[in-house]
N, C-alpha and C positions, 0 to 999 in steps of 0.2 A: 878385673873380671866382674866384680859386683857392680861396678859403675855401668858396665855394658848391659847387664841384666836389668838394672834400674832404668836405664835409658830406653831399653826395649819395652819395658812395662809401661812407661809413660807414653811412648809412641803408640803402643797398642791401645791404651786407654783413650788417647786423643782420636785415633782412627775410629774406634767404636762409638765415641761420642758424636763424631761427625756423621757416621753412618746412621746413628739413631736420629739425629736432627734431620737428615735427608729423608728417612723413612717417615718421620712425623709430617714433613712437608708434603710428601707424596700422598700419605694417608689423608691429610687435610684437603689436598686438591681433589682426590678421589671422592671424598665425601661431598665437596662442593659440586662436582660434576654430577654425581648421583642425585643430589638434591635438585639441581637444575633440571635434569632429565625427568625426574618425577614431577616437578612443578609444571613443566611443559606438557607432559602427558595428562596431568589433571586439567590444565587449561584447555587442551584440545578436546578432552572428554566432555568438559562442561559446555564448550562451544557446540560440540556435536549434539549434545542433549538439548541445548537451546534451539538449534536449528530444527531438530526433529520435532520438538514441541511446537515451534512456529508453523511448520508444515502441517502438523496434525490440526492445529487451530484453524489454519487457512482452509484445509480440506473440510473440516466440520462446518465452518462458516459458509463455504460454497454449497455444501449439501443442504444446510438449513435454508439458504436463500432459494435454491432450486425447488425445495419442497414447498416453500411459501408461494412460489410463482408457478406451481405445477400446471395449473389450468392454462394460463396464457402461453407458457412454454410449449405445452403439448399442441396448442393450436397454431404455433408458429408465429405468434403475434409479437413476441419479444425474444431476445437472446440473452444468455448469461455467459460471458467470457471473462475468465479471471476475476469473477466477482462483480463485473460491471454489467448492468442491465442495459441492453441496447434496444432502441426503438427507431424504426425507419422514419425519417422526416416526412416522407410522403403519406404515411399513415396518420401522422399528427396534423400536418399543415399542407396547405396548397403552396405552390412555388412562390417564394418571396413574400410569404404571409406569416404572421404570428398568431393568426386566429385558428383555434382548434377546429378541425373537421369533426363531424359527428362520430366517425369511427375512432378518431383519436380521443375524443372525450369519453367514449364508452370504454376504451382500453385503459385509460388512466383511472377511471372509476373502478375498474375490475382489479387493479393492482394496488390501489391505495390501502385497502384493509389488510391485505397480506403484508405490505410494507410496514404498516403501523404495528402489526403484531410482531413482526421481526424486530423492529426497533425497540419494542417494549421489553424484550428479553436480553438486550445487548447495550453496551455503552458505545453506541455508534450514532452517526448522523448521516443524512443523505446529501450528496453533492449532485445537483442536476446540471449537466453540462450541455451547452448547445454548440453544434458544429455545422458548417456549411460547406459547399463546394467552393471552387475558386473563381466562379463566374461573377462578374460585377452585378450588383443588385440593380434590377430594372427600376427605374424611377417612374412609379405609377402614381403614388400618392405623396411622395416626398417624405415618407416617415423614416426611412432608414438611410443613413449616410453611407454605410458599407456593410460587408458581411459580418463584421464583428458586432455591429449594432443589431443586426437581424438575429444573430445567434443569441445575443443577450436577451432580446425580447422574447424569443421562443423559450429559452430556459426559464425566464420569469413566468411565462404563461403556464408552463408545466408545473413549476413550483407552487404557484398560487392555486392551481387546480388540485394538486395533491393535498394542500392545506385545507381547501374547501371540502375535500372528501374525507377528512379525518386524520391526516398525518400531522402531528404536532408541529406548529410553526417553528419552535426552537430546535427541531430535529431535521430541518431541510433548508438548503440554501442554493442559490443559482450561481453558475459560472459560465463565462462566454469564451469561446476559443476561435470563432470565425472559421476561416479556411485552414487554420493551423491543425496539425495532427490528423491528416487524412488517413483513412484506413484502406483506401484504394486509389488508383490512378484517376486524375481529373481529365485525362485525355479523351475519354468517351463518356456517353450519357450513363451507361451502366455503372461505371466507377463513381461518377459524380453523384448518382442517386444514393450510393452507399455512404458517401461522405456527408450527405445531408441527413443528420441524425441527431437524436438526443440520447445521452447516456445518464443513467442514475447509478451512482456508485456509493455504497456504504463505506464510510471512513471512520476512524476512531474519533470519539468526541473529545474536543480540546479539554485539557485539565484546567480546572479553576485554580487561581492563585489563592492559597489559604490566607496570605497576609492581606490581599486586597479584600477578600471576603470579611476578614476580621475588622478591617478599617471601616467597612460599610455598616 
């Protein structure tokens, strides 16, 4: 009889030990799951905060840019869409030309000072991009091989004019896109006129390499 009682006690002890081990495993798994959920929630919260911050910065940037260009915007001489300043090519240049028209020269002169002041308060530079329609360049003086070359010449003309009017040379550069990235259809003249344009876009200033600076 005593042997049976002793056997039952040992069996019960083994059962409780196994139960305790199982509960420990379950508790550990629960803690890991809980920690993972909390970690994911914190990560999502941080990402959301970062996205909200970026949107607020973009909104503030756009508002500052629109305030700087209030006069030409009100006159309908430029547009600001998603932070990109758009100028119709017909305002700046005659067809197939990279020589500024008087109206275009006056317009660039009117926006140079506001752009200079805008850049002075931000770590940004200006990318001046030239765009054309898809029509072949008319060979008049043989200067331009194609639309890409024409758009490059126009972007350089605008860039040099802005520099001459006070925009720091280290804060502006030219880019050419030719007939790529149209904003309208090239199937009619109205659409082609919209595609012949110059855009000025503030972008973040490239970070300098500290090691390279130290080596110099």
